[in-house]
C-alpha positions in Angstrom: 29.1 65.2 48.2 29.4 61.6 47.0 30.4 62.6 43.5 33.1 65.0 44.7 34.5 62.2 47.0 34.6 59.7 44.2 36.4 62.3 42.0 39.1 62.8 44.7 39.5 59.1 45.1 39.9 58.6 41.4 42.5 61.4 41.2 44.4 60.0 44.2 44.4 56.5 42.6 45.8 58.0 39.3 48.6 59.6 41.2 49.5 56.6 43.3 48.8 53.7 40.9 48.9 55.0 37.4 46.3 55.0 34.6 45.8 51.3 33.7 45.4 50.0 37.3 43.0 52.8 38.1 40.9 52.2 35.0 40.9 48.5 35.7 39.6 49.1 39.3 37.1 51.6 38.0 35.8 49.1 35.5 35.5 46.4 38.2 33.6 48.8 40.5 31.1 49.8 37.7 30.6 46.1 36.9 29.9 45.2 40.6 27.5 48.2 40.9 25.6 47.1 37.7 25.3 43.5 38.9 24.3 44.3 42.5 21.6 46.9 41.6 19.8 44.7 39.1 16.8 42.8 40.3 14.4 40.3 38.8 10.8 41.2 39.5 8.2 38.5 39.7 4.4 38.4 39.8 1.6 35.9 40.3 -2.0 36.6 39.4 -4.1 34.7 42.0 -7.2 35.1 39.9 -5.7 33.2 37.0 -3.4 30.8 38.9 -4.7 27.8 40.8 -2.7 27.6 44.0 -1.8 24.1 45.1 -1.4 23.0 48.7 2.3 23.4 49.5 4.5 20.4 50.1 5.9 20.2 53.6 8.2 17.2 54.0 10.1 19.0 56.8 7.1 19.7 58.9 7.4 23.5 58.9 4.8 25.6 60.7 4.1 29.2 59.7 2.4 32.1 61.6 1.8 35.7 60.6 1.9 38.7 63.0 0.4 42.1 62.6 2.1 43.7 65.6 5.2 43.3 67.7 3.1 42.7 70.8 1.9 39.4 69.3 5.5 38.0 69.0 6.9 36.0 72.0 10.0 37.5 73.6 12.1 34.5 72.8 11.1 34.8 69.1 12.1 38.5 69.2 15.4 37.6 70.7 16.0 35.1 67.9 15.2 37.7 65.2 17.4 40.3 66.9 20.3 37.9 67.0 20.5 37.8 63.2 20.8 41.6 62.7 21.6 44.7 64.6 19.0 44.8 67.4 18.3 48.5 67.5 18.1 48.7 63.7 15.8 45.7 63.4 13.5 46.9 66.2 13.2 50.3 64.6 12.5 48.7 61.2 9.9 46.4 62.7 8.1 49.3 64.4 8.1 51.3 61.2 6.8 48.4 59.1 4.0 47.4 61.6 3.1 51.1 61.7 2.4 50.9 58.0 0.4 47.7 58.4 3.0 45.3 57.1 2.7 41.7 58.2 5.6 39.5 59.5 5.5 35.8 58.7 7.6 33.4 60.8 8.4 29.8 59.8 9.4 27.3 62.5 11.1 24.0 62.4 10.9 21.9 65.6 10.1 25.0 67.6 13.0 27.1 66.2 12.6 30.0 63.8 13.8 29.0 60.4 12.7 31.8 58.2 11.0 35.2 58.1 9.4 37.4 55.5 7.3 40.6 55.3 4.2 41.3 53.2 2.3 44.5 52.7 -1.0 45.3 50.9 -1.6 48.0 48.3 1.4 50.2 49.3 5.2 50.1 49.9 7.4 50.7 52.9 10.1 52.0 50.5 10.2 53.1 46.9 9.6 50.1 44.6 10.0 49.1 41.0 6.3 49.7 40.2 3.1 50.9 41.9 0.8 48.6 43.8 -2.9 48.8 43.1 -6.0 47.7 45.0 -5.8 44.0 45.9 -2.1 43.9 45.2 0.5 42.6 47.7 4.3 42.8 48.0 6.5 40.2 49.5 9.8 41.7 50.7 12.8 41.1 53.0 12.8 37.3 53.1 15.5 35.4 54.9 16.2 31.8 55.8 18.4 31.2 58.8 21.7 29.4 57.9 20.8 26.1 59.6 17.7 25.8 57.5 18.8 26.7 54.1 18.4 24.1 51.4 15.4 22.6 53.1 12.7 24.3 50.8 11.6 26.8 53.4 11.1 29.7 51.0 8.8 27.8 48.6 6.9 26.5 51.6 6.4 30.0 53.0 5.5 31.6 49.7 3.1 28.9 48.6 1.4 28.9 52.0 1.0 32.7 51.9 -0.3 32.6 48.3 -3.0 30.2 49.4 -4.0 32.5 52.2 -4.0 35.5 49.9 -6.1 33.7 47.3 -8.8 33.0 49.9 -8.7 36.6 51.1 -9.3 38.0 47.6 -5.8 39.3 46.8 -5.2 39.5 43.0 -1.6 40.2 42.3 1.5 39.3 44.5 4.9 40.7 43.7 8.4 39.7 44.9 11.9 40.5 43.6 15.4 39.1 44.0 18.9 40.2 43.0 20.1 38.7 39.6 23.1 37.1 41.4 21.0 35.3 44.1 20.8 31.9 42.4 19.5 30.0 45.5 16.5 32.4 45.7 15.9 32.2 41.9 15.9 28.4 42.1 13.4 28.5 45.0 11.1 30.8 43.2 10.9 28.3 40.3 9.1 26.0 42.8 6.3 28.6 43.2 3.7 30.1 40.8 5.7 33.4 40.5 6.7 34.3 37.0 9.3 36.8 36.0 8.0 40.1 34.5 11.3 41.9 34.0 14.7 42.9 35.2 15.1 46.4 36.6 17.5 48.7 38.5 16.3 51.3 41.0 18.2 54.5 41.9 17.4 57.6 43.9 18.4 60.7 42.1 17.8 64.2 43.7 15.3 62.6 46.0 13.3 60.8 43.2 13.0 57.1 42.6 14.2 56.3 39.1 13.6 52.7 37.8 15.3 51.5 34.7 14.0 48.3 33.1 16.1 46.1 30.9 15.0 45.7 27.3 13.4 42.2 26.6 
């Protein structure tokens, strides 16, 4: 269905705009698709890496939640205000149902950041399988008023310390290749890049393509 629609749009563009403008737009679309589907995948081995106590000059606090009932109503309202409420609530129920954990970082009582983690499995197709004692960090977001304050390194380094004490071995995270703020933040953590990959769903199957190194 999507392929047929794209062919019709291409033909319509040829008729209305001509060959060169159509080819130029098609090239730009392919370039955007290539950039926005490429992700840098990172890993830290907590057996080999000594995790330092995180720096916290902005006096952040962090709490993790294993169920929606644990979260205060005002905190839920703050989370819902950043995304579509119904979609976020459904997503939260689905993730907690798979035993994912929500981490909330606060600054002076206000939610500044959230992230999700899950052990030994995925909530959606991923770039690689997770094994026993593996953990995935996903869907991280700093609220606009708190960006640039080092909240992501604080949250990750705090979580890594907790994971190390709990016997977790490998922790994975990824970010889009164009997300320079996140890439810079990850340099302040023990995470190390293991590759760049693209992920596509073709005929219901997850296809991962890794860039050559």
